[in-house]
C-alpha positions as a Markdown table, in Angstrom:
| # | Residue | x | y | z |
|---|---|---|---|---|
| 1 | Met | 0.0 | 0.0 | 0.0 |
| 2 | Val | 1.1 | 3.5 | -0.8 |
| 3 | Ser | -0.4 | 6.5 | 0.8 |
| 4 | Lys | 0.2 | 10.3 | 0.3 |
| 5 | Gly | -2.0 | 13.3 | 0.8 |
| 6 | Gly | -5.0 | 11.2 | 1.9 |
| 7 | Val | -4.8 | 9.0 | -1.1 |
| 8 | Thr | -4.1 | 5.3 | -0.6 |
| 9 | Val | -3.3 | 3.0 | -3.5 |
| 10 | Ala | -2.8 | -0.8 | -3.5 |
| 11 | Ile | 0.1 | -1.6 | -5.7 |
| 12 | Glu | 1.4 | -4.9 | -7.1 |
| 13 | Ile | 5.1 | -4.9 | -8.0 |
| 14 | Lys | 6.3 | -7.0 | -10.8 |
| 15 | Asp | 9.7 | -7.3 | -12.4 |
| 16 | Gly | 9.4 | -5.5 | -15.8 |
| 17 | Ser | 12.5 | -7.2 | -17.1 |
| 18 | Lys | 10.8 | -10.6 | -17.0 |
| 19 | Pro | 8.6 | -11.8 | -20.0 |
| 20 | Pro | 4.9 | -11.0 | -19.7 |
| 21 | Ser | 4.1 | -14.7 | -18.9 |
| 22 | Gln | 6.2 | -14.4 | -15.7 |
| 23 | Arg | 4.6 | -11.1 | -14.7 |
| 24 | Lys | 1.0 | -12.4 | -14.7 |
| 25 | Leu | -1.0 | -11.9 | -11.5 |
| 26 | Ser | -1.4 | -15.0 | -9.3 |
| 27 | Ser | -4.9 | -16.2 | -8.4 |
| 28 | Gly | -4.5 | -14.5 | -5.0 |
| 29 | Glu | -3.3 | -11.3 | -6.5 |
| 30 | Ser | -6.2 | -11.3 | -9.0 |
| 31 | Lys | -8.6 | -12.0 | -6.2 |
| 32 | Phe | -7.3 | -9.1 | -4.2 |
| 33 | Lys | -7.5 | -6.8 | -7.2 |
| 34 | Ser | -11.1 | -7.8 | -7.9 |
| 35 | Glu | -12.2 | -7.3 | -4.3 |
| 36 | Trp | -10.2 | -4.1 | -3.5 |
| 37 | Leu | -12.6 | -1.2 | -3.5 |
| 38 | Gly | -10.0 | 1.5 | -3.9 |
| 39 | Arg | -7.4 | 2.4 | -6.5 |
| 40 | Trp | -5.1 | -0.4 | -7.6 |
| 41 | Glu | -1.9 | 0.0 | -9.7 |
| 42 | Leu | 0.6 | -2.4 | -11.3 |
| 43 | Val | 4.2 | -1.2 | -11.0 |
| 44 | Glu | 6.9 | -2.8 | -13.2 |
| 45 | Ser | 9.7 | -0.2 | -13.1 |
| 46 | Ile | 11.1 | 2.7 | -11.2 |
| 47 | Asp | 9.5 | 4.9 | -13.8 |
| 48 | Asp | 6.1 | 3.5 | -12.9 |
| 49 | Val | 6.9 | 4.3 | -9.3 |
| 50 | Ile | 7.8 | 7.9 | -10.1 |
| 51 | Lys | 4.6 | 8.3 | -12.2 |
| 52 | Leu | 2.6 | 6.9 | -9.4 |
| 53 | Asn | 4.3 | 9.3 | -7.0 |
| 54 | Asn | 3.6 | 12.2 | -9.2 |
| 55 | Gly | 0.0 | 11.1 | -9.8 |
| 56 | Cys | -1.2 | 10.6 | -6.3 |
| 57 | Gly | 1.6 | 10.6 | -3.9 |
| 58 | Ala | 4.1 | 8.9 | -1.8 |
| 59 | Asp | 6.9 | 10.9 | -0.4 |
| 60 | Lys | 9.3 | 7.9 | -0.1 |
| 61 | Ile | 9.3 | 4.4 | -1.5 |
| 62 | Ile | 12.3 | 2.2 | -1.1 |
| 63 | Trp | 13.0 | 0.6 | -4.4 |
| 64 | Pro | 15.4 | -2.3 | -4.5 |
| 65 | Asp | 18.8 | -1.5 | -6.1 |
| 66 | Ser | 18.0 | 2.2 | -6.2 |
| 67 | Glu | 18.9 | 5.4 | -4.4 |
| 68 | Glu | 15.2 | 6.5 | -4.9 |
| 69 | Arg | 13.1 | 6.6 | -1.7 |
| 70 | Ile | 9.3 | 6.7 | -1.8 |
| 71 | Asp | 7.2 | 5.7 | 1.3 |
| 72 | Ile | 5.6 | 2.3 | 1.1 |
| 73 | Ile | 3.2 | 1.1 | 3.8 |
| 74 | Gly | 3.4 | -2.6 | 3.4 |
| 75 | Ser | 1.8 | -5.6 | 5.0 |
| 76 | Asn | 3.6 | -8.4 | 6.6 |
| 77 | Gly | 2.6 | -10.6 | 3.7 |
| 78 | Asn | 0.1 | -12.5 | 5.8 |
| 79 | Asp | -3.1 | -11.0 | 4.4 |
| 80 | Gly | -4.9 | -14.1 | 3.4 |
| 81 | Tyr | -3.9 | -13.7 | -0.3 |
| 82 | Glu | -1.2 | -15.5 | -2.2 |
């Protein structure tokens, strides 16, 4: 989850360098997306993160292998979805 300025967005992060077949949503991810009542975004690159930040907000997210910081409010991965 990313939140900034009162806007919360559920994001799914996929590795954009992988072929599309390896970036498909799992059944659990698809279920979450279909049941989520708010905004949902797919992020596949640091450019996607920057666009998301500019579009709704996030002051700081920590992106692997990057000096960029943008705030991510994450779950512990134990949310009942795959």
